[in-house]
C-alpha positions as CSV (number, residue, x, y, z in Angstrom):
1,M,89.4,4.4,-25.2
2,V,90.2,6.2,-28.6
3,L,86.7,4.9,-30.4
4,F,84.9,6.2,-27.0
5,I,86.2,9.6,-26.7
6,M,85.7,10.1,-30.8
7,K,82.0,9.1,-30.5
8,Y,81.8,11.4,-27.3
9,A,83.4,14.3,-29.2
10,F,81.3,13.3,-32.2
11,K,77.9,13.3,-30.7
12,K,78.8,16.5,-28.8
13,K,79.4,18.5,-32.0
14,I,76.5,16.9,-33.9
15,F,73.5,18.0,-30.6
16,K,75.6,21.4,-31.1
17,L,74.7,21.7,-34.6
18,F,71.1,20.9,-34.3
19,Y,70.0,22.3,-31.3
20,R,71.6,26.4,-32.5
21,K,69.9,26.0,-35.2
22,G,66.4,24.5,-33.5
23,N,66.2,21.6,-36.0
24,Y,65.3,17.9,-35.2
25,F,66.7,15.0,-35.4
26,S,66.1,12.2,-38.0
27,L,68.0,9.2,-39.4
28,E,68.7,10.7,-42.6
29,K,69.6,13.9,-41.0
30,I,71.9,11.9,-38.8
31,A,73.4,10.0,-41.8
32,K,73.7,12.8,-44.0
33,F,75.7,14.8,-41.7
34,T,78.0,11.6,-40.5
35,A,78.6,11.0,-44.5
36,E,79.9,14.9,-44.4
37,Y,81.6,14.5,-41.7
38,Y,83.8,11.7,-42.6
39,D,83.9,12.6,-46.6
40,V,81.9,9.7,-47.7
41,N,79.1,9.6,-49.9
42,Y,75.6,9.4,-48.1
43,N,74.8,6.0,-50.9
44,E,78.0,4.3,-49.6
45,L,77.3,5.1,-46.2
46,L,73.5,3.2,-46.4
47,G,75.7,0.2,-48.8
48,S,77.1,-2.4,-48.0
49,G,80.6,-1.4,-48.7
50,R,83.1,-3.1,-46.0
51,A,86.0,0.1,-46.5
52,Q,87.5,0.5,-43.3
53,K,86.3,4.9,-44.1
54,V,82.7,3.5,-44.9
55,S,82.8,1.1,-42.1
56,E,83.4,3.4,-39.7
57,A,81.0,6.1,-40.5
58,R,78.7,3.7,-40.8
59,H,79.0,2.5,-37.3
60,M,79.1,6.0,-36.0
61,A,75.9,6.9,-37.7
62,V,74.3,3.7,-36.0
63,Y,75.5,4.3,-33.0
64,L,74.1,8.4,-32.5
65,S,71.3,7.2,-34.5
66,R,70.7,5.0,-31.3
67,E,71.8,7.3,-28.7
68,I,70.0,10.1,-29.9
69,T,66.6,8.7,-31.3
70,N,66.6,5.4,-30.3
71,I,66.1,4.1,-33.3
72,S,68.8,2.4,-35.2
73,I,69.4,2.5,-39.6
C-alpha cells in the first residue's frame, strides 16, 4: 500500500512538472528526473547495481515509463 501511494504521488509530481513547462515525456527525461529525485547517479540508474537506493529509483523509473509512455526502459 505504501509503495502504491509513493508511486501515485511521484507520478502526480512529474506530470505537474512537465505539463507546467509544456514539455513532452521521453524515457531519458523520466530516467534523469527519477535519478535526480532519488539522489542517484543517472548512470547507476541505468546500470545493473543492486543497492537498495538504486533499485528503488530504477523501479520507479520503469513504472513511470510504462505508465506515461507505454514503453519500458
